[in-house]
N, C-alpha and C positions, 0 to 999 in steps of 0.2 A: 802112596807112602813116601815120605820125604827121604828115606834112606834107600838108595838104589841097590845096595847089596843084600837087603833083607829077602828079596825074592830068590836069590841064588845061594846065600849064606845065612841060614836062619839063626845060627848061634851068635848071640851078641858079642861074646868075647872074641870069637874068630873074626867077626866083621870088623871090630875095633883094631885087631891085630893086622888085618889086611889093609885097613886105611893107614895105619902107622907105617907099614912097609910099602905102601903104594902098590900093593899087589891086587889088581882088579881082574885077574885072569878069569874067575867064574863069570863076571859080568860080560866080558868080551866073548867068552865061549857061548854064553846064552844068546847074545846078539847074533853071533855067527851061526849057531844052530837054527835060530828062527829064520835067518836069511836063506840058509841052505834048504831047510825043509818047507818053509812057508812062503818063501819069496820076498820076505820083508820082515821088519821087526813087529812084534806083537805088543809092544809097549805103548803104542799110541802117543799121547802127549807126555808120558812118563819116560821118555827116551833118555837114558843116562848120557852125560857129557863130562869131559874133563875141563876143569877150571884152571887156567894158567898152565896147562900141561901137567898138572900135578894131582889135583883132587877130583874125585868122582862125585857128581851130584845129579839130582833129578830136577830139571828145570820146569817141571809141570807147574802150571797149566800152559806153558809156552809150547806151541806146536813144534814138532821135530824139524820142520822145514825152516823155522826161524832160528833154531839153535845155532846154525852156522854163522848167522849174522852176529850173535852174541859174542862169539869167539873173536870177532874182528874189531871189537870195541877197545879203545885205549884205556878203559876204566871198567871195573867190575860193576855189574848191575845186580842189586840185591832186591828181591821181591819177597813180600811176606803176606800171609793171609790174615794176620792180626789175631791169631789164636794160638794157643799152646796145645801140644799133642799130649 
């Protein structure tokens, strides 16, 4: 799913409000919980990242090991599947 908060905040209105406030606490807690209990994230390629230190997104299908390299780019990289949800 392209919206990284949907797994942890199922309510659309609450998710939009969290994006507006840049409050991604549920997503970070979910990642921490997976790390503490399972030894690593359970999100696979759908590992959430911050863009420009401000917005949460899911870079899927980019593997989580390559996500760090995306943050080091001097420009944004936009990828699309060519379809609408």
